[in-house]
C-alpha positions in Angstrom: 0.3 0.1 0.2 1.0 3.2 -0.8 2.2 6.0 1.8 0.2 9.0 2.4 2.7 11.7 1.3 2.6 15.1 3.9 2.2 16.8 0.4 -1.1 15.1 0.1 -2.0 15.3 3.6 -1.5 19.4 3.2 -4.0 19.3 0.1 -6.5 17.4 2.0 -6.5 20.0 4.7 -6.1 23.3 2.5 -9.6 21.9 1.1 -11.6 21.0 4.5 -10.2 23.9 5.7 -11.0 26.0 2.8 -6.8 27.3 2.9 -5.3 29.1 -0.3 -1.5 28.6 -0.6 -1.0 32.3 0.5 -2.9 31.6 3.4 -0.8 28.4 4.3 2.0 30.2 3.7 1.2 33.1 6.4 -0.1 30.7 8.9 3.3 28.2 8.9 5.5 31.1 7.9 7.0 29.7 4.8 7.4 31.5 1.3 4.6 31.5 -1.1 6.9 30.1 -3.5 7.7 26.9 -1.1 3.9 26.1 -0.6 3.6 25.9 -4.4 6.2 23.9 -4.3 4.9 21.4 -1.8 1.0 22.0 -4.1 3.0 21.0 -7.3 2.6 17.6 -9.1 5.2 15.1 -8.5 6.1 15.0 -11.7 6.7 18.6 -12.0 10.1 20.2 -11.8 8.9 22.5 -9.4 7.8 19.9 -6.6 9.2 19.2 -3.0 8.6 17.2 -0.4 6.6 18.6 2.6 9.3 18.5 5.4 7.4 16.6 8.7 8.0 19.8 10.8 6.2 21.9 8.5 2.9 19.8 8.1 3.0 19.5 12.0 2.8 23.7 12.2 0.2 23.4 10.3 -1.8 21.3 12.3 -1.1 22.9 15.5 -1.8 26.3 13.7 -5.1 24.8 12.8 -5.6 23.5 16.1 -4.9 27.1 17.6 -7.4 29.2 15.1 -10.1 26.2 16.1 -10.0 27.3 19.9 -12.7 29.3 21.3 -11.2 32.7 22.5 
């Protein structure tokens, strides 16, 4: 069975939370170009694997946003 990549998890989170690439970049303090590279097709020369720490950071930020103030 194929392992689900962080890039796939990112795309699912973006869809579920209706996040744009710009919003993701701002939430986790990465450049927009970096986020675009994570969203690129695996066959694209732009493609880069999303590091675990970046995915964890996004998940944490989304949790914090969901907390009542």
